[in-house]
C-alpha positions in Angstrom: 69.7 69.1 49.8 70.6 68.6 53.3 72.7 65.8 52.8 74.6 67.8 49.8 75.3 70.4 52.5 76.3 67.8 54.9 78.5 66.2 52.4 80.1 69.4 51.6 80.8 70.3 55.1 82.2 66.9 55.7 84.6 67.1 52.9 85.6 70.7 53.7 86.6 69.3 57.2 88.3 66.4 55.8 90.5 68.7 53.7 91.3 70.9 56.1 92.8 68.0 58.5 94.7 66.8 55.5 96.4 70.1 54.4 96.9 70.8 58.1 98.2 67.5 59.6 99.5 66.0 56.3 100.7 68.9 54.1 101.8 71.4 56.6 104.6 69.3 58.5 106.0 68.2 54.8 105.9 72.0 53.6 108.1 73.0 56.9 110.5 69.8 56.0 110.7 71.6 52.8 111.5 75.1 54.1 114.0 73.6 56.7 115.9 71.8 53.6 116.0 75.1 51.4 117.2 77.4 54.4 120.0 74.9 55.6 121.2 74.9 52.0 120.9 78.5 52.1 122.9 78.7 55.2 125.5 76.3 54.3 126.3 78.5 51.3 126.4 81.5 53.2 128.5 80.1 56.0 131.0 78.7 53.5 133.4 81.2 54.0 133.1 82.2 57.6 135.8 81.0 59.7 138.8 81.7 61.8 139.5 85.3 59.9 135.9 86.3 60.0 135.9 85.6 63.9 138.8 88.0 64.3 137.6 90.5 61.7 134.2 90.6 62.2 133.1 88.9 65.3 129.6 90.1 64.9 129.0 88.2 61.5 130.4 85.4 63.0 128.2 85.2 66.1 125.0 86.2 63.6 126.1 82.9 61.7 126.5 80.8 64.6 123.1 82.1 66.0 121.3 81.4 62.5 122.8 77.7 62.3 121.8 77.0 65.9 118.4 78.5 65.4 117.7 76.4 62.2 119.0 73.0 64.3 116.7 73.8 66.9 113.9 74.3 65.0 114.5 70.9 62.6 115.2 69.2 66.1 111.7 70.2 67.5 109.6 69.3 64.4 111.6 66.0 64.3 110.7 65.3 68.0 106.7 66.9 67.7 106.1 64.8 64.5 104.2 61.6 64.6 106.3 58.6 64.1 104.8 58.1 60.8 106.0 61.2 59.2 109.6 60.3 60.3 109.3 57.1 58.7 108.1 58.3 55.7 111.0 60.9 55.5 113.1 58.2 56.0 111.8 56.3 53.1 113.0 59.4 51.0 116.5 59.6 53.0 115.7 62.6 55.1 116.8 62.3 58.7 115.7 65.6 60.7 117.4 64.3 63.6 120.9 64.1 61.8 120.3 67.4 60.2 120.0 68.8 63.7 123.2 67.7 65.0 125.1 68.5 62.0 123.9 71.9 61.9 124.9 72.1 65.7 128.1 70.7 64.8 128.6 72.9 62.0 127.8 76.0 64.2 130.4 74.6 66.7 133.2 74.2 64.2 132.8 77.4 61.8 136.1 78.7 63.2 137.9 75.3 63.5 140.9 74.0 61.2 140.6 70.5 61.4 138.2 69.7 58.9 135.2 69.1 61.0 133.2 72.0 59.4 133.2 69.7 56.1 132.3 66.8 57.9 129.4 68.5 59.2 128.4 70.2 56.4 128.6 66.8 54.6 126.3 65.3 57.4 123.5 68.0 56.9 123.5 67.7 53.3 123.3 63.7 53.1 120.6 64.1 56.1 118.6 66.5 54.1 119.1 65.1 50.6 120.9 68.3 49.7 123.6 68.7 46.8 126.9 68.1 47.9 129.1 71.6 48.2 
């Protein structure tokens, strides 16, 4: 009876570690992908006109893109090396996604096509459908 209890406790501990250290980071990446796709769609029509007509909305969009870029960049830096390697096998590059989101936030009002370039960089880095 004591061994059954010990095995149950050890299995519970192993399950907690697996969920916390394996499942949670992967779930965060999925959530980042979802949030990035949402922001790309949301900021698609924000540009120079929005900057002139509604500067608050423009600044909010810039802040949201930068915040997500910071979160993705921090996750990429804090994750153990094998997570980034594993994500790379699936074609997901968190560092490139963070750079692309930062670039997108900097080019929201530009007319030189850099907005589309950065958007494509994020979509490619996170394996999102091209918009």
